[in-house]
C-alpha positions as CSV (number, residue, x, y, z in Angstrom):
1,M,-35.5,15.6,28.1
2,K,-36.9,12.1,26.9
3,K,-34.7,9.4,28.0
4,F,-32.7,8.6,31.3
5,F,-30.5,6.1,32.7
6,V,-29.9,5.2,36.4
7,K,-27.0,3.4,37.9
8,S,-27.0,2.2,41.5
9,F,-23.6,1.1,43.3
10,G,-23.7,-0.9,46.7
11,C,-26.1,-2.5,49.0
12,K,-29.7,-3.8,48.5
13,V,-31.1,-0.7,49.9
14,N,-29.2,1.3,47.5
15,Q,-30.4,-0.9,44.6
16,Y,-34.1,-0.3,45.9
17,E,-33.7,3.4,45.9
18,G,-32.3,3.4,42.5
19,R,-35.7,1.6,41.5
20,Q,-37.6,4.3,43.0
21,I,-35.7,7.0,41.1
22,R,-36.4,5.3,37.9
23,Q,-40.0,4.9,38.6
24,F,-40.2,8.5,39.7
25,L,-38.8,9.7,36.2
26,E,-40.9,7.3,34.3
27,Q,-44.0,8.8,36.0
28,F,-42.7,12.2,34.4
29,G,-43.0,10.3,31.0
30,L,-39.4,9.9,30.5
31,S,-38.2,6.8,28.9
32,Y,-35.5,4.5,30.5
33,A,-32.6,4.1,28.2
34,R,-30.7,0.8,28.1
35,M,-27.0,1.0,29.0
36,N,-25.9,1.2,25.5
37,G,-28.7,3.8,24.8
38,K,-28.7,7.6,24.5
39,A,-29.7,9.3,27.5
40,D,-30.5,13.1,28.4
41,L,-30.4,12.6,31.9
42,V,-28.1,10.3,34.1
43,V,-28.3,9.7,37.7
44,V,-25.6,8.0,39.4
45,N,-26.8,6.4,42.9
46,T,-23.2,6.2,44.5
47,C,-21.8,4.3,47.3
48,C,-18.5,4.9,49.5
49,V,-18.7,2.3,52.1
50,T,-15.2,1.1,50.8
51,H,-12.4,3.0,48.8
52,N,-13.4,0.4,45.9
53,A,-17.1,1.4,46.1
54,S,-16.1,5.1,45.9
55,A,-13.7,4.5,43.1
56,K,-16.5,2.5,41.0
57,S,-18.8,5.4,41.7
58,R,-16.4,8.1,40.4
59,Q,-15.3,6.0,37.2
60,F,-19.1,5.5,36.2
61,I,-19.6,9.3,36.6
62,R,-16.7,10.1,34.4
63,K,-18.0,7.3,31.9
64,A,-21.4,8.9,31.9
65,Q,-20.0,12.3,31.0
66,K,-18.0,10.7,28.2
67,K,-20.7,8.5,26.9
68,H,-23.4,11.0,27.1
69,P,-22.1,14.4,26.0
70,G,-24.5,17.1,26.7
71,A,-26.6,14.8,29.1
72,T,-27.5,16.2,32.7
73,V,-25.7,14.1,35.1
74,V,-26.9,14.0,38.7
75,V,-24.8,12.5,41.5
76,A,-26.7,11.2,44.4
77,G,-26.5,8.3,47.2
78,C,-23.9,8.2,49.8
79,L,-20.8,9.5,48.4
80,P,-21.8,13.3,48.3
81,V,-22.7,12.9,52.0
82,G,-19.9,10.5,53.2
83,Q,-17.0,11.3,51.3
84,P,-17.9,14.8,49.5
85,G,-14.1,15.7,49.1
86,E,-13.6,12.5,46.5
87,L,-15.9,14.3,44.2
88,K,-13.1,17.2,43.6
89,M,-11.7,14.4,41.4
90,I,-14.5,14.8,38.8
91,N,-14.1,17.4,36.0
92,G,-17.0,18.9,34.2
93,T,-20.4,19.8,35.4
94,V,-22.4,17.5,37.6
95,H,-25.4,18.2,39.9
96,I,-24.6,17.0,43.4
97,V,-27.3,16.1,45.8
98,R,-26.0,16.5,49.4
99,R,-29.4,15.7,51.0
100,K,-31.4,12.5,50.1
101,K,-34.7,14.2,51.0
102,D,-34.0,16.8,48.2
103,L,-33.5,14.4,45.4
104,A,-36.9,13.9,44.1
105,G,-37.5,17.5,44.1
106,I,-34.2,18.2,42.1
107,L,-35.2,15.8,39.5
108,A,-38.6,17.1,39.1
109,S,-37.0,20.6,39.0
110,L,-34.7,19.4,36.3
111,V,-37.3,17.6,34.1
112,E,-39.9,20.5,34.6
113,T,-37.4,23.3,33.6
114,D,-36.4,21.5,30.7
115,I,-39.9,20.8,29.5
116,R,-40.8,24.4,30.0
117,H,-37.9,25.4,28.0
118,K,-39.3,23.4,25.1
119,D,-43.0,24.3,25.9
120,P,-43.3,28.1,26.5
121,D,-46.9,27.7,27.2
122,N,-46.2,25.7,30.3
123,N,-48.4,22.8,29.6
124,V,-46.6,20.3,32.0
125,Y,-48.5,17.2,32.8
126,H,-47.7,14.3,35.2
127,T,-48.5,10.7,34.4
128,S,-49.0,10.2,38.4
129,S,-51.7,11.5,40.6
130,T,-49.1,11.2,43.4
131,F,-47.1,14.4,42.3
132,K,-47.9,17.6,43.8
133,R,-47.9,20.5,41.2
134,T,-45.2,23.3,41.9
135,P,-43.9,25.9,39.9
136,A,-40.5,25.8,38.2
137,H,-37.4,26.2,40.2
138,N,-34.8,28.6,39.5
139,L,-31.9,26.1,39.9
140,S,-28.9,27.4,41.8
141,K,-25.5,27.7,40.1
142,S,-23.6,28.0,43.4
143,S,-20.9,25.4,43.9
144,N,-18.6,24.1,46.6
145,Y,-16.3,22.7,44.2
146,N,-14.9,23.8,40.8
147,C,-17.4,23.4,37.9
148,H,-20.0,21.6,40.2
149,N,-23.5,22.6,40.7
150,N,-24.6,21.7,44.3
151,L,-28.3,21.9,44.2
152,S,-28.8,20.9,47.6
153,T,-29.2,24.4,48.9
154,Q,-31.6,26.0,51.5
155,K,-33.5,28.1,49.0
156,H,-35.0,25.1,47.2
157,T,-35.8,22.9,50.4
158,T,-39.5,23.9,50.7
159,Q,-40.4,23.4,47.1
160,Q,-38.3,20.3,46.8
161,S,-39.9,18.6,49.9
162,Q,-43.3,18.6,48.1
163,F,-42.0,15.9,45.9
164,E,-41.5,12.3,47.4
165,F,-40.7,9.0,46.0
166,S,-43.6,6.5,45.9
167,P,-43.6,2.9,47.2
168,L,-42.5,0.8,44.0
169,I,-45.0,-0.9,41.8
170,S,-42.7,-3.2,40.0
171,Y,-39.1,-4.6,40.1
172,A,-39.1,-5.1,36.4
173,G,-36.3,-7.0,34.8
174,K,-35.0,-8.6,37.9
175,C,-35.7,-12.1,39.3
176,R,-36.0,-11.1,42.9
177,A,-37.6,-8.0,44.0
178,F,-35.7,-5.9,47.1
179,L,-38.1,-4.3,49.3
180,K,-36.7,-1.9,51.8
181,I,-38.6,-1.7,55.0
182,Q,-36.0,-0.1,57.2
183,D,-33.4,2.7,56.8
184,G,-30.6,4.3,59.1
185,C,-28.1,3.1,61.6
186,D,-26.8,4.8,64.6
187,G,-24.4,2.1,66.1
188,Y,-21.2,3.7,65.0
189,C,-19.2,0.5,64.5
190,T,-15.6,1.9,64.3
191,Y,-14.8,0.9,60.5
192,C,-18.4,2.1,59.4
193,I,-19.2,5.2,57.6
194,I,-23.0,4.5,57.4
195,P,-24.0,6.4,60.6
196,K,-22.5,9.5,59.2
197,I,-24.7,9.1,56.1
198,R,-27.8,7.4,57.2
199,K,-28.0,8.0,61.1
200,Q,-31.7,8.6,61.3
201,L,-33.6,5.5,61.7
202,Y,-36.8,4.9,59.8
203,S,-39.2,2.0,59.5
204,K,-41.8,1.8,56.8
205,P,-45.4,1.2,58.1
206,A,-46.7,-2.2,57.8
207,S,-49.6,-1.2,55.6
208,I,-47.2,0.1,52.9
209,V,-44.7,-2.9,53.3
210,L,-47.6,-5.3,52.4
211,Q,-48.9,-3.0,49.6
212,E,-45.5,-2.9,47.9
213,A,-45.1,-6.5,48.5
214,Y,-48.4,-7.1,46.8
215,N,-47.5,-5.0,43.9
216,F,-44.5,-7.0,43.5
217,I,-46.4,-10.3,43.4
218,Y,-49.0,-8.9,41.2
219,S,-46.3,-7.8,38.8
220,G,-45.0,-11.6,38.5
221,H,-42.3,-11.5,41.1
222,K,-41.9,-15.0,42.7
223,E,-39.5,-13.9,45.2
224,I,-39.0,-10.9,47.7
225,V,-36.0,-9.9,49.7
226,L,-36.9,-7.5,52.8
227,T,-33.7,-5.4,53.3
228,G,-32.8,-2.3,55.2
229,I,-29.6,-0.7,56.6
230,F,-30.0,-2.5,60.0
231,L,-33.1,-4.8,59.5
232,G,-33.2,-6.1,62.8
233,A,-34.1,-2.5,64.2
234,Y,-37.3,-2.5,62.4
235,G,-39.7,-0.7,64.3
236,Q,-37.2,0.9,66.7
237,D,-35.4,4.2,67.2
238,T,-31.9,3.1,67.7
239,V,-29.8,0.0,66.7
240,R,-28.8,0.0,70.5
241,R,-30.7,-3.0,72.0
242,S,-30.3,-1.6,75.4
243,L,-32.4,1.3,74.3
244,W,-35.2,-0.6,72.6
245,E,-38.8,-0.5,73.4
246,P,-39.9,-3.9,74.8
247,S,-43.2,-3.7,73.1
248,K,-41.7,-3.6,69.6
249,K,-38.6,-6.0,70.2
250,D,-40.7,-8.6,67.8
251,A,-41.6,-5.9,65.1
252,L,-39.3,-7.6,62.5
253,A,-40.7,-11.1,63.1
254,D,-44.3,-9.6,62.9
255,I,-43.7,-8.0,59.4
256,V,-42.1,-11.1,58.3
257,D,-45.1,-13.0,59.2
258,Q,-47.4,-10.9,57.6
259,V,-45.5,-10.7,54.5
260,A,-45.1,-14.5,54.3
261,Q,-48.8,-14.9,54.3
262,L,-49.4,-12.9,50.9
263,P,-50.9,-15.3,48.3
264,H,-48.6,-16.6,45.6
265,L,-45.4,-15.5,47.1
266,E,-43.1,-18.4,46.5
267,R,-40.1,-17.1,48.4
268,L,-39.1,-14.7,50.9
269,R,-35.6,-13.9,52.1
270,L,-34.3,-11.4,54.6
271,S,-31.3,-9.4,53.4
272,S,-28.8,-9.3,56.4
273,L,-29.4,-9.8,60.3
274,E,-27.0,-9.2,63.4
275,P,-26.9,-12.3,65.5
276,A,-29.1,-11.0,68.1
277,D,-31.7,-10.5,65.5
278,V,-32.4,-14.1,65.3
279,T,-34.9,-14.2,68.1
280,D,-37.0,-17.2,69.1
281,K,-40.2,-15.4,67.6
282,L,-38.3,-15.0,64.3
283,L,-37.3,-18.6,64.1
284,E,-40.8,-19.6,64.9
285,V,-41.9,-17.6,61.8
286,F,-39.5,-19.2,59.7
287,C,-40.9,-22.4,60.9
288,K,-44.4,-21.7,60.1
289,H,-44.0,-20.5,56.5
290,R,-42.6,-22.9,53.9
291,N,-42.0,-19.8,51.6
292,I,-39.5,-18.3,53.9
293,M,-36.0,-19.6,52.7
294,P,-33.5,-21.3,55.3
295,H,-30.8,-18.6,54.5
296,L,-29.6,-15.9,56.6
297,H,-26.8,-13.7,56.0
298,L,-25.0,-13.0,59.4
299,P,-22.1,-10.7,59.2
300,L,-19.1,-12.0,61.4
301,Q,-16.5,-9.4,60.6
302,S,-14.0,-11.0,62.5
303,G,-13.6,-14.1,64.9
304,S,-11.5,-12.7,67.1
305,E,-13.0,-11.4,70.6
306,R,-10.5,-8.5,70.8
307,I,-11.0,-7.3,67.3
308,L,-14.8,-7.5,67.7
309,R,-14.4,-5.1,70.7
310,K,-12.4,-2.8,68.7
311,M,-14.7,-2.9,66.0
312,R,-17.7,-2.0,68.6
313,R,-19.8,-4.8,67.6
314,Q,-22.8,-5.7,69.6
315,Y,-21.8,-9.5,70.0
316,T,-19.0,-11.7,70.8
317,A,-17.7,-14.5,68.7
318,A,-18.9,-17.1,71.4
319,E,-22.5,-15.4,71.0
320,F,-22.3,-15.6,67.3
321,M,-21.5,-19.2,67.3
322,Q,-24.5,-19.7,70.0
323,V,-26.8,-18.2,67.5
324,V,-25.6,-20.3,64.6
325,E,-26.1,-23.5,66.7
326,K,-29.7,-22.4,67.5
327,L,-30.2,-22.0,63.7
328,K,-28.9,-25.3,62.9
329,V,-31.3,-27.0,65.5
330,T,-34.2,-25.3,64.5
331,L,-33.8,-25.3,60.6
332,D,-32.9,-27.9,58.2
333,R,-29.6,-27.4,57.1
334,P,-29.5,-23.5,56.7
335,A,-27.4,-21.7,54.4
336,I,-25.4,-19.3,56.5
337,T,-23.6,-16.5,54.7
338,T,-21.4,-13.8,56.0
339,D,-19.1,-10.8,55.4
340,I,-15.5,-10.9,57.1
341,I,-13.0,-8.1,57.4
342,V,-9.5,-8.8,56.8
343,G,-6.6,-6.7,58.1
344,F,-8.6,-4.5,60.4
345,P,-6.0,-2.2,62.5
346,G,-4.1,-4.2,65.0
347,E,-5.2,-7.8,63.6
348,T,-2.4,-10.1,64.5
349,D,-1.8,-13.6,63.1
350,E,-3.5,-15.0,66.3
351,D,-6.7,-12.8,65.7
352,F,-6.8,-13.9,61.9
353,E,-6.5,-17.8,63.2
354,Q,-9.3,-17.3,65.3
355,T,-11.3,-16.0,62.5
356,L,-10.5,-19.0,60.5
357,E,-11.5,-21.3,63.2
358,V,-14.7,-19.8,63.9
359,A,-15.5,-19.9,60.0
360,K,-14.6,-23.7,60.0
361,T,-16.6,-24.3,63.0
362,V,-19.9,-22.5,61.6
363,K,-19.3,-24.0,57.9
364,F,-20.5,-20.7,56.1
365,S,-22.0,-21.4,52.9
366,K,-20.6,-18.2,51.5
367,I,-17.9,-15.8,52.9
368,H,-17.8,-12.3,51.5
369,V,-14.0,-11.1,52.1
370,F,-13.4,-7.5,52.6
371,S,-9.9,-6.2,52.9
372,F,-10.0,-3.3,55.4
373,S,-10.7,0.0,53.9
374,P,-10.2,3.3,56.0
375,R,-13.0,5.7,55.8
376,S,-12.5,9.3,56.8
377,G,-14.5,10.2,59.6
378,T,-14.5,7.0,61.2
379,A,-12.7,5.9,64.5
380,A,-10.8,3.0,63.0
381,A,-9.3,5.3,60.3
382,K,-7.0,6.5,62.9
383,M,-6.2,3.3,64.6
384,Q,-2.6,1.9,64.8
385,P,-0.9,-0.3,63.9
386,A,-2.0,-0.7,60.2
387,V,-1.8,-4.0,58.8
388,K,0.7,-4.1,56.0
389,S,-0.9,-4.5,52.4
390,E,1.0,-7.8,51.6
391,V,-0.3,-9.4,54.9
392,M,-3.7,-8.3,54.2
393,K,-3.4,-9.9,50.7
394,E,-2.2,-13.2,52.0
395,R,-4.9,-13.4,54.7
396,S,-7.6,-12.6,52.2
397,G,-6.2,-15.4,49.9
398,R,-6.3,-17.9,52.7
399,L,-9.8,-16.9,53.6
400,R,-11.1,-17.1,50.1
401,E,-9.6,-20.5,49.6
402,L,-11.4,-21.7,52.7
403,D,-14.6,-20.1,51.5
404,L,-14.3,-22.3,48.2
405,H,-13.7,-25.4,50.2
406,L,-16.7,-24.7,52.8
407,Q,-18.9,-23.7,49.6
408,A,-18.2,-27.3,48.0
409,E,-18.8,-28.8,51.5
410,F,-22.1,-27.3,51.9
411,R,-23.3,-27.9,48.5
412,A,-22.2,-31.6,48.6
413,Q,-24.7,-32.4,51.3
414,F,-27.5,-31.9,48.9
415,S,-26.2,-34.1,45.9
416,G,-28.7,-36.1,44.6
417,E,-31.8,-34.3,46.2
418,K,-34.5,-32.0,44.5
419,A,-34.7,-28.5,44.9
420,S,-36.6,-25.3,43.6
421,I,-35.1,-22.7,41.7
422,I,-36.1,-19.3,40.1
423,V,-34.5,-19.0,36.6
424,E,-31.8,-16.3,36.6
425,G,-30.5,-17.1,33.0
426,T,-31.3,-19.4,30.0
427,G,-28.0,-19.7,28.5
428,P,-27.0,-22.0,30.0
429,L,-30.3,-22.4,31.9
430,R,-29.7,-21.7,35.7
431,G,-31.1,-20.6,38.9
432,R,-30.5,-20.4,42.7
433,T,-32.1,-22.9,45.3
434,E,-33.9,-22.1,48.4
435,R,-30.3,-22.2,50.1
436,Y,-29.2,-19.5,47.5
437,F,-26.4,-21.6,45.8
438,M,-26.7,-21.7,42.0
439,V,-27.4,-24.9,39.8
440,E,-27.2,-25.3,36.2
441,L,-29.6,-27.5,34.2
442,D,-29.5,-29.7,31.3
443,G,-32.2,-29.3,28.5
444,K,-33.5,-26.5,26.4
445,D,-37.1,-26.4,27.7
446,A,-39.3,-23.4,27.1
447,V,-38.6,-21.6,30.3
448,K,-38.4,-17.8,30.9
449,R,-36.2,-15.6,33.1
450,G,-38.0,-15.3,36.7
451,Q,-40.1,-18.6,36.2
452,F,-40.4,-20.6,39.2
453,I,-39.5,-24.5,38.8
454,P,-40.7,-26.4,41.8
455,A,-38.4,-29.5,41.4
456,V,-34.9,-29.8,39.8
457,N,-32.1,-32.3,40.6
458,I,-29.1,-31.0,42.3
């Protein structure tokens, strides 16, 4: 093997883990193949949170098989764990990794086996001292599906566990660097498959978080986004707040404070928070550091109290709006973005109208609209009555129309002011402001992608 390609679908955590896979393989001496290049190894880091995400993942697997005939295709991420039956639709031979902890060892096995096949003298060298030397593995050909190699078998676990993904050194090619500091969720919202895939909670030690953030800054990144599956549970063993250790209730605020103090970090963002995560201590940290952006993503999901209870969310619509009010009092015109699910089982016209009213009251700067997507293994998949597809489509259209109006309204209040941007494109010249909306600039100055510009006209 000489060249590889990694494709990640889904959330920022998956994007981060895709970068870890890339770094791991580069440390073995493999070269990254660009999208249109030839690859000997293709790793598909899948997502299955929605039917659409699963479909895109499967589509890319087929595309990789067609575009790179003879290449080794490894299917990792959430799909093999959350919806393994959907992989029966894939023809041909792919290596399916069911357990995330096995992935590094499996990749090492594939690479080392290939090298030894070409180098019978067994002269295998790693370019990173973090790797532990292990003998070659006899990769299993056992399969749960026709023509699929399920490599995540017990016989390999001991050897594979000797390989782990290292903290990232760089997020090359991207304007902002995602830094995963937390993993796992055991909240069991009724629509969500995540606890089936990532139930075990993990919080990255502060020392590693800071080292990784320093690596990004040293590599030239001006903006870091702290991310996690349930970011607000950083430092805790569960997402259920009633079971939280009081001594660790400000763990997230503390790590944000520490990262924000790193020299030469222009911008720091948090990927997504639950309303109760917005504590007084966290807001104090926001106010303390000018490089923490006044932008928070708070998933509402529904503005109906009844639907929120059916979803098993940990807040009411009234509590959500109280948090928003506190944010607006504390921060200067914060950007508040959100996720809303349309067509949850049993959602009536009245429930949807309540969602619209909450959105209008909050004045979101961006709404990500999702049509309800039943996932096998979740409680909501069995709930009735189902909302008709034409009703779901009509409601989604109305919500997207409101979103466009609210975006324009939010942006208009900054007209004539100056803002900083990090350049994301040069044709035309454009970048995102502190509050995350995109601006395009006139002129053809010699600027580069990723460059920080401290003052531009909005």
